[in-house]
C-alpha positions in Angstrom: 16.2 -174.6 193.5 15.5 -170.9 192.7 12.0 -170.4 191.4 12.3 -166.6 190.9 12.8 -166.7 187.1 9.7 -168.8 186.7 7.7 -166.5 189.1 8.8 -163.5 187.1 7.7 -165.2 183.9 4.3 -166.1 185.4 3.8 -162.4 186.2 4.6 -161.4 182.6 2.3 -164.2 181.3 -0.6 -162.8 183.4 0.1 -159.3 182.2 0.2 -160.5 178.6 -3.0 -162.5 178.9 -4.8 -159.5 180.5 -3.7 -157.1 177.8 -4.4 -159.3 174.8 -7.8 -160.4 176.1 -8.8 -156.9 176.9 -7.7 -155.7 173.5 -9.7 -158.3 171.7 -12.9 -157.9 173.7 -12.8 -154.2 174.5 -15.2 -153.4 171.7 -18.1 -154.8 173.8 -18.0 -151.4 175.6 -19.9 -150.0 172.6 -22.5 -152.8 172.3 -26.2 -152.5 173.2 -28.6 -154.7 175.1 -29.8 -157.4 172.7 -33.5 -158.3 172.5 -32.8 -161.9 173.4 -32.9 -162.5 177.2 -31.1 -159.2 178.0 -34.4 -157.4 178.2 -36.1 -160.2 180.2 -33.0 -160.6 182.5 -32.0 -156.9 183.0 -33.4 -154.1 180.9 -37.1 -154.7 181.5 -36.8 -156.6 184.8 -38.2 -154.4 187.7 -36.7 -156.8 190.2 -33.2 -156.2 188.9 -33.8 -152.5 188.6 -34.9 -152.2 192.2 -31.2 -152.7 193.2 -30.0 -154.7 196.1 -32.6 -154.5 198.9 -34.0 -157.0 201.4 -37.0 -157.5 199.1 -34.9 -158.0 195.9 -32.5 -160.4 197.8 -35.5 -162.5 198.9 -36.7 -162.5 195.3 -33.4 -163.6 194.0 -33.3 -166.6 196.3 -36.9 -167.6 195.9 -37.8 -166.9 192.3 -37.9 -169.4 189.4 -38.1 -166.4 187.0 -37.0 -167.2 183.4 -37.1 -170.9 184.4 -33.8 -170.6 186.4 -32.6 -170.6 189.9 -29.4 -168.7 190.1 -29.6 -166.1 192.9 -26.0 -165.1 192.8 -26.4 -164.2 189.1 -29.5 -162.1 189.8 -27.6 -160.3 192.6 -24.7 -159.5 190.3 -27.2 -158.0 187.8 -28.8 -155.9 190.5 -25.4 -154.5 191.6 -24.7 -153.7 187.9 -27.9 -151.8 187.6 -27.1 -149.8 190.7 -23.7 -148.9 189.3 -24.5 -148.4 185.6 -28.3 -148.1 185.3 -29.5 -148.6 181.7 -26.1 -148.0 180.2 -25.1 -151.3 178.7 -21.4 -150.4 178.6 -20.9 -151.1 182.3 -22.8 -154.4 182.2 -20.6 -155.6 179.2 -17.4 -154.5 180.9 -18.2 -156.5 184.1 -18.6 -159.6 181.9 -15.2 -158.9 180.3 -13.6 -158.4 183.7 -14.9 -161.8 184.9 -13.6 -163.4 181.6 -10.1 -162.0 182.2 -10.2 -163.1 185.8 -11.2 -166.6 184.7 -8.3 -166.7 182.2 -5.8 -165.7 184.8 -7.1 -168.1 187.4 -7.1 -171.0 184.8 -3.4 -170.2 184.1 -2.4 -170.0 187.7 -4.3 -173.1 188.8 -2.9 -175.2 186.0 0.6 -174.0 186.5 0.5 -174.7 190.3 -1.0 -178.1 189.7 1.4 -179.2 186.9 4.4 -177.0 187.4 4.3 -176.5 183.6 4.5 -172.8 182.7 4.1 -172.7 178.9 1.5 -175.4 178.5 -0.6 -173.7 181.2 -0.1 -170.3 179.5 -1.1 -171.8 176.1 -4.2 -173.5 177.5 -5.3 -170.3 179.2 -4.7 -168.2 176.0 -6.9 -170.7 174.0 -9.6 -170.2 176.6 -9.3 -166.5 176.6 -9.3 -165.9 172.8 -11.4 -168.6 171.3 -14.4 -167.3 169.3 -16.5 -170.0 170.9 -16.4 -167.9 174.1 -17.5 -164.6 172.5 -21.1 -165.5 173.3 -20.5 -165.9 177.0 -18.6 -162.6 177.2 -20.6 -160.3 174.8 -24.0 -161.4 176.0 -25.1 -159.6 179.1 -27.7 -162.3 180.0 -24.9 -164.9 180.0 -23.3 -163.4 183.1 -24.1 -166.8 184.7 -21.4 -168.4 182.5 -18.5 -166.1 183.4 -19.6 -165.8 187.1 -20.1 -169.5 187.7 -16.7 -170.3 186.0 -15.0 -167.9 188.4 -16.2 -170.0 191.3 -15.4 -173.2 189.5 -11.8 -172.1 189.2 -11.7 -170.7 192.8 -12.9 -174.2 193.9 -10.1 -175.8 192.1 -7.6 -173.4 193.7 -8.9 -174.0 197.1 -8.9 -177.8 196.5 -5.3 -177.6 195.4 -4.5 -175.9 198.7 -6.4 -178.6 200.6 -4.4 -181.4 198.8 -1.1 -179.8 199.5 -1.9 -178.8 203.1 -5.1 -180.6 204.3 -7.2 -178.6 206.7 -10.8 -177.8 207.6 -10.3 -174.2 206.4 -9.1 -175.1 202.9 -11.8 -177.8 202.5 -14.5 -175.5 203.7 -13.2 -172.8 201.3 -13.4 -175.2 198.4 -16.9 -176.4 199.3 -18.1 -172.9 199.8 -16.8 -171.7 196.5 -18.5 -174.7 194.8 -21.8 -173.8 196.6 -21.6 -170.2 195.4 -20.9 -171.4 191.8 -24.0 -173.6 191.8 -26.0 -170.5 192.8 -24.6 -168.7 189.7 -25.3 -171.6 187.3 -26.2 -175.2 188.0 -24.0 -176.5 185.2 -21.3 -176.8 187.9 -22.9 -180.0 189.1 -20.1 -182.0 187.4 -17.3 -180.3 189.3 -17.0 -183.1 191.9 -16.3 -185.6 189.1 -13.7 -183.2 187.7 -12.0 -183.0 191.1 -11.6 -186.8 190.9 -10.1 -186.4 187.5 -7.6 -183.9 188.9 -6.7 -186.5 191.6 -5.7 -188.8 188.8 -3.8 -186.0 186.9 -2.0 -183.8 187.6 -2.3 -184.2 191.4 -1.4 -188.0 191.2 -3.4 -189.0 194.2 -4.5 -192.2 192.4 -2.0 -195.1 192.5 0.2 -195.1 189.4 0.6 -198.3 187.4 4.2 -197.2 186.6 5.2 -197.2 190.3 3.6 -200.6 190.9 5.1 -202.1 187.9 8.7 -201.3 189.0 8.3 -203.3 192.2 8.2 -207.0 192.7 5.1 -208.8 193.6 6.2 -209.1 197.2 6.6 -205.4 197.7 3.7 -204.4 195.4 1.2 -203.7 198.3 3.8 -201.7 200.2 4.8 -199.7 197.1 1.2 -198.5 196.7 1.1 -197.3 200.3 4.6 -195.8 200.2 4.1 -193.7 197.1 0.3 -193.1 197.0 -1.3 -193.3 200.5 -4.7 -192.2 199.3 -7.1 -194.8 197.9 -9.9 -194.2 195.4 -12.5 -195.0 198.0 -11.0 -192.2 200.2 -11.0 -189.7 197.3 -14.6 -190.4 196.6 -15.6 -190.3 200.3 -13.9 -186.9 200.9 -16.1 -185.4 198.1 -19.4 -186.6 199.4 -20.4 -183.1 200.5 -19.7 -181.9 197.0 -21.9 -184.6 195.5 -24.7 -183.7 198.0 -24.6 -180.1 196.8 -24.8 -181.3 193.2 -27.8 -183.5 194.0 -29.6 -180.6 195.7 -28.9 -178.3 192.7 -30.2 -180.9 190.3 -33.4 -181.3 192.1 -34.0 -177.5 192.5 -33.1 -176.9 188.8 -35.4 -179.6 187.6 -38.4 -178.3 189.7 -37.8 -174.7 188.6 -37.4 -175.5 184.9 -40.4 -177.8 184.9 -42.6 -175.3 186.6 -41.4 -172.5 184.3 -42.2 -174.5 181.2 -38.6 -174.7 180.0 -38.7 -178.5 179.6 -41.9 -178.6 177.6 -39.9 -179.4 174.5 -39.1 -182.8 176.0 -42.8 -183.7 175.2 -42.3 -183.0 171.5 -38.8 -184.5 171.1 -38.5 -188.3 171.4 -35.7 -189.8 173.5 -34.0 -191.3 170.5 -33.9 -187.9 168.7 -32.4 -186.3 171.8 -29.8 -189.1 172.0 -28.9 -188.7 168.4 -28.6 -184.9 168.7 -26.3 -185.3 171.8 -24.0 -187.6 169.9 -23.8 -185.3 166.9 -23.4 -182.2 169.2 -20.4 -183.8 170.9 -18.5 -184.0 167.6 -19.9 -180.7 166.2 -18.5 -178.8 169.2 -15.1 -180.2 168.6 -15.3 -179.5 164.9 -16.2 -175.8 165.7 -13.4 -175.6 168.3 -10.8 -176.4 165.6 -12.7 -174.6 162.8 -14.8 -171.9 164.3 -17.0 -170.9 161.4 -20.8 -170.1 161.1 -21.2 -169.5 164.8 -24.7 -168.3 165.8 -26.6 -167.3 168.9 -29.0 -170.2 168.3 -28.7 -173.5 166.4 -32.3 -174.8 166.1 -33.3 -178.2 167.3 -34.2 -180.5 164.4 -37.9 -181.5 164.5 -37.3 -184.7 162.4 -34.9 -187.5 163.0 -31.3 -187.1 161.8 -30.0 -189.5 159.2 -28.9 -192.7 161.0 -25.4 -192.5 159.7 -24.6 -189.2 161.5 -25.2 -190.3 165.1 -23.7 -193.7 164.3 -20.5 -192.2 162.9 -20.3 -189.8 165.8 -20.7 -192.7 168.3 -17.9 -194.6 166.6 -15.6 -191.5 166.8 -16.4 -190.9 170.5 -15.8 -194.5 171.3 -12.6 -194.6 169.4 -11.2 -191.5 171.0 -12.2 -192.7 174.4 -10.5 -196.0 173.9 -7.4 -194.3 172.6 -7.2 -191.9 175.5 -7.6 -194.8 178.0 -4.8 -196.7 176.3 -2.6 -193.6 176.2 -3.3 -192.9 179.9 -0.5 -195.3 180.9 2.0 -192.5 180.0 -0.2 -189.5 179.1 -2.7 -189.1 181.8 -3.6 -185.6 180.7 -5.2 -187.0 177.5 -7.7 -189.1 179.4 -8.4 -186.3 182.0 -8.9 -183.7 179.2 -11.2 -185.9 177.2 -13.3 -187.0 180.2 -13.4 -183.3 181.4 -14.9 -182.5 178.0 -17.4 -185.4 177.9 -18.5 -185.0 181.5 -19.0 -181.3 181.8 -21.2 -181.2 178.7 -23.6 -183.8 180.1 -25.9 -181.2 181.8 -26.4 -179.3 178.6 -26.0 -181.9 175.9 -29.7 -182.2 175.4 -30.6 -185.6 176.9 -32.9 -183.6 179.2 -33.9 -180.9 176.7 -34.3 -177.4 177.9 -35.2 -174.9 175.3 -35.3 -175.2 171.5 -31.5 -175.2 170.7 -29.7 -178.2 169.5 -26.4 -176.9 170.8 -25.0 -173.5 171.9 -21.6 -171.8 171.9 -22.0 -170.8 175.5 -22.2 -174.4 176.6 -18.5 -174.9 175.7 -17.2 -172.2 178.1 -16.2 -174.8 180.7 -16.0 -178.1 178.7 -13.6 -176.6 176.2 -10.9 -176.4 178.9 -10.6 -180.2 178.7 -9.8 -180.1 175.0 -7.4 -177.1 175.5 -5.5 -179.2 178.1 -5.2 -182.1 175.6 -3.9 -179.7 172.9 -1.5 -177.7 175.1 0.2 -180.6 176.9 0.1 -182.8 173.7 1.8 -180.1 171.7 4.4 -179.5 174.3 5.2 -183.3 174.4 5.3 -183.4 170.6 7.8 -180.6 170.3 10.0 -182.1 172.9 10.0 -185.5 171.3 10.8 -184.0 167.9 13.7 -182.1 169.5 12.8 -178.9 167.6 14.3 -175.5 168.3 12.3 -173.2 170.6 11.4 -170.9 167.8 9.2 -173.6 166.2 6.7 -173.9 169.1 6.8 -170.2 169.6 5.9 -169.4 166.0 3.3 -172.2 165.9 1.5 -170.9 169.1 1.7 -167.3 167.7 0.0 -168.3 164.5 -2.7 -170.2 166.2 -3.5 -167.4 168.7 -3.4 -164.8 166.0 -6.0 -166.8 164.0 -8.2 -167.0 167.1 -7.9 -163.3 167.7 -9.0 -162.5 164.1 -11.9 -164.9 164.4 -13.0 -163.6 167.8 -12.9 -160.0 166.6 -15.0 -160.9 163.6 -17.5 -162.8 165.7 -17.8 -160.0 168.2 -19.1 -157.6 165.6 -22.3 -159.6 165.3 -23.1 -158.9 168.9 -23.2 -155.1 168.6 -27.0 -155.0 168.4 -30.1 -157.2 168.0 -30.5 -156.4 164.3 -26.9 -157.6 163.4 -27.1 -160.6 165.7 -30.4 -162.0 164.4 -29.5 -161.2 160.8 -26.3 -163.2 161.1 -28.0 -166.1 162.8 -30.6 -166.3 160.0 -27.8 -166.2 157.4 -25.5 -169.0 158.9 -28.2 -171.5 160.0 -31.0 -173.4 158.3 -34.7 -173.5 159.2 -34.1 -171.2 162.2 -37.7 -170.2 162.8 -36.9 -168.6 166.2 -34.3 -166.3 164.7 -36.6 -165.4 161.8 -39.2 -164.4 164.3 -36.8 -162.4 166.4 -35.3 -160.7 163.3 -38.8 -159.8 162.2 -39.6 -158.2 165.6 -36.5 -156.0 165.4 -37.2 -155.1 161.8 -40.7 -154.1 162.9 -39.3 -151.9 165.7 -37.1 -150.2 163.1 -40.1 -149.5 160.9 -39.2 -152.0 158.2 -42.6 -153.5 158.3 -42.7 -155.4 154.9 -39.4 -157.1 155.7 -40.7 -158.0 159.2 -43.8 -159.6 157.9 -41.8 -161.8 155.5 -39.6 -163.1 158.3 -42.6 -163.8 160.5 -44.2 -165.7 157.6 -40.9 -167.6 157.0 -40.9 -168.5 160.7 -44.3 -170.0 160.4 -43.5 -171.8 157.1 -40.7 -173.6 158.9 -42.7 -174.2 162.1 -46.5 -173.5 161.8 -46.8 -174.1 165.6 -44.4 -171.4 166.7 -46.4 -169.3 169.1 -44.2 -166.2 169.1 -44.5 -165.8 165.3 -48.3 -165.9 165.6 -48.2 -163.3 168.3 -45.9 -161.0 166.4 -47.9 -161.4 163.1 -51.0 -160.6 165.1 -49.4 -157.4 166.3 -48.3 -156.5 162.6 -51.7 -157.3 160.9 -53.4 -155.2 164.1 -51.5 -152.0 163.6 -52.0 -152.4 159.8 -55.8 -152.3 160.5 -56.5 -156.0 159.7 -58.2 -156.7 163.0 -59.8 -160.0 161.9 -56.4 -161.5 160.9 -54.9 -160.3 164.2 -57.6 -162.1 166.1 -57.0 -165.3 164.1 -53.2 -165.3 164.9 -53.7 -164.6 168.6 -56.4 -167.2 169.0 -54.1 -169.7 167.2 -51.3 -168.8 169.6 -53.7 -169.4 172.6 -54.8 -172.7 171.2 -51.2 -173.8 171.1 -50.2 -172.2 174.4 -53.2 -171.2 176.5 -51.1 -169.3 179.1 -49.2 -167.2 176.6 -49.2 -163.8 178.3 -48.5 -161.9 175.2 -51.4 -163.3 173.2 -53.8 -162.9 176.2 -52.8 -159.3 176.7 -53.0 -158.3 173.0 -56.4 -160.0 172.5 -57.7 -158.4 175.8 -56.6 -155.0 174.6 -58.3 -155.4 171.3 -61.6 -156.6 172.8 -61.5 -153.7 175.3 -60.5 -150.7 173.1 -61.8 -151.4 169.6 -64.4 -148.9 168.5 -66.1 -151.3 166.0 -68.9 -153.2 167.9 -68.2 -156.5 166.1 -64.7 -156.6 167.7 -65.6 -155.2 171.2 -66.2 -157.7 173.9 -65.6 -156.1 177.3 -66.5 -159.3 179.3 -64.0 -161.4 177.4 -61.5 -158.6 177.7 -61.7 -158.6 181.5 -61.4 -162.4 181.5 -58.3 -162.5 179.3 -56.6 -159.5 181.0 -57.2 -161.1 184.5 -55.6 -164.3 183.3 -52.6 -162.5 182.0 -52.2 -160.5 185.2 -52.7 -163.6 187.3 -49.9 -165.4 185.5 -47.5 -162.5 186.4 -48.8 -162.0 190.0 -50.2 -158.6 189.1 -46.7 -157.2 188.9 -46.5 -156.0 185.3 -47.8 -152.4 184.8 -48.5 -152.9 181.0 -50.8 -155.9 181.8 -52.5 -153.9 184.6 -53.0 -151.1 182.1 -54.9 -153.5 179.8 -57.0 -154.8 182.7 -57.9 -151.2 183.7 -59.0 -150.6 180.1 -61.1 -153.8 180.1 -62.8 -152.8 183.4 -63.6 -149.4 181.9 -65.0 -151.0 178.7 -67.3 -153.1 181.0 -68.4 -150.0 182.8 -66.7 -150.8 186.1 -64.8 -147.5 186.4 -64.0 -147.9 190.1 -62.0 -151.0 189.4 -60.5 -149.4 186.3 -59.3 -146.4 188.4 -57.8 -148.6 191.2 -56.1 -150.9 188.6 -54.6 -148.0 186.7 -53.3 -146.4 189.9 -51.7 -149.7 190.8 -50.1 -149.8 187.4 -48.7 -146.3 187.9 -47.2 -147.4 191.3 -45.3 -150.2 189.5 -43.8 -147.8 186.9 -40.8 -147.0 189.0 -38.0 -147.1 186.4 -36.8 -144.7 183.6 -37.5 -147.3 180.9 -41.2 -147.1 181.9 -41.7 -143.3 181.6 -43.6 -143.5 178.3 -45.9 -146.1 179.6 -46.5 -144.1 182.7 -47.6 -141.1 180.8 -50.0 -143.2 178.7 -51.6 -144.7 181.8 -52.0 -141.2 183.3 -53.9 -140.1 180.2 -56.2 -143.1 180.3 -56.7 -142.7 184.1 -58.1 -139.3 183.4 -60.7 -140.8 181.1 -61.7 -143.4 183.7 -62.2 -140.7 186.4 -64.5 -138.9 183.9 -66.5 -142.1 183.4 -65.2 -142.7 179.9 -63.6 -145.9 178.5 -60.4 -145.7 176.4 -61.1 -146.3 172.7 -58.4 -146.9 170.0 -58.5 -144.4 167.2 -56.7 -146.3 164.5 
């Protein structure tokens, strides 16, 4: 049979997917870094800005910075900084390139596995254009999403090659791709289970009931061997190395996130609340896939129990769909595979082990949504065939759906252009979002809109009086407004809630060291607080060392003040630190003259 027409069509599908995806997402080229992980991950991260060196490579593989272990992601950010510096355009474009590559890989892998051109193309188009994926593409800090998915799909491609022509080379290639993916984002721990699903469909390495049913009882055993020589035991056994890598990744991730404090929310959220949230989130994600409205960068975790009817209803829906797909699997294996793909790949981020304050997140669907898209694409293809409709009907239907997704994605992308727009939108479309109120207030403050900023900080604390960042930010506002007493109250409150909060330690130390009013000055306390802040960051942050130098000078220890300020200058190696560098130089001159630095507000 001549496959050239199909191959030509595949080429045109790849070109079409590339052009459409690039056209929809190209506006990210004009977007800024956003003040939500981008600064921490890239823009104000000296380890990233050092570029790729032996020291930075060692840091990438040994650090638990930002409560994550994903060395490959850190290395990609380092390479970006070497190429583009502090210009966000290049960083955004690399994310888009990865997303386009993932789209093409998904299409090609599905087509090769199923030999179904148009369902594969439609599933890939849904993946490429769905507004749920805007977050993973437009957010520089979510490089780990698009990068890890690239290795997920490369693992699938290598695994397909291994299934068709088993060899040590193809198996090693699949295992290596999986290992690299885990070093980009540990969410890939579920991939070995997905490979087992692919053995069931479309690779058909699991014995089929249909083949057995058509044989008599005498030949049943031989029929299994004749048509499907592999057994389930063998399929599991051949994936043991994959499961081992997953187990190692789970252990490393757990230790890093626990030591970094990312899992402290578990202590405040009961197990039943986390289970209820997980059940509701499973259904909420599907609802937003089919009706993608009111998407936000953060959906806050509820601090009180959900009404019992919500998780109960969601549990019934999940159980019903699962039962239906199991029943339908006798003839439509793709439904069960797609559904279990969705359920399984969400497990690491569904919130049973809560990391962070979000109840759910759009970025978490980047991989799991593929399962739903498989169900939709192959289900629609079968439906149109069974109805014996003219080809124009599925074509028009697919065009309308994709056009709607394009419009929604273009609209959602606009909210990612800068921090002010992103946080404003999140506050507007979510309820009781104390984190976004605080973030929005900080950006308003940076823009000089002080009164609006204060209101959002206060709103954050009205929703959650124990939110530390809002206390820190309000302390900064009330300090520069001259209300020193109130600033001290907020920072002390923050430290009572989170004793190792570096921001509160640093601001309070600065106040105690540089205030000209005697009732507020306390050099000894300033030195104690500043040393704690520096110790928590391994004496690597120049702004914290600047505070420590001011504290030493306030205490009359000018030798230590000079050495500390000089060390701070050594660490100011990047263009983004030029202003701080000049300020430290000015204060260093005072210390050398035997004078402390005093604020003149």
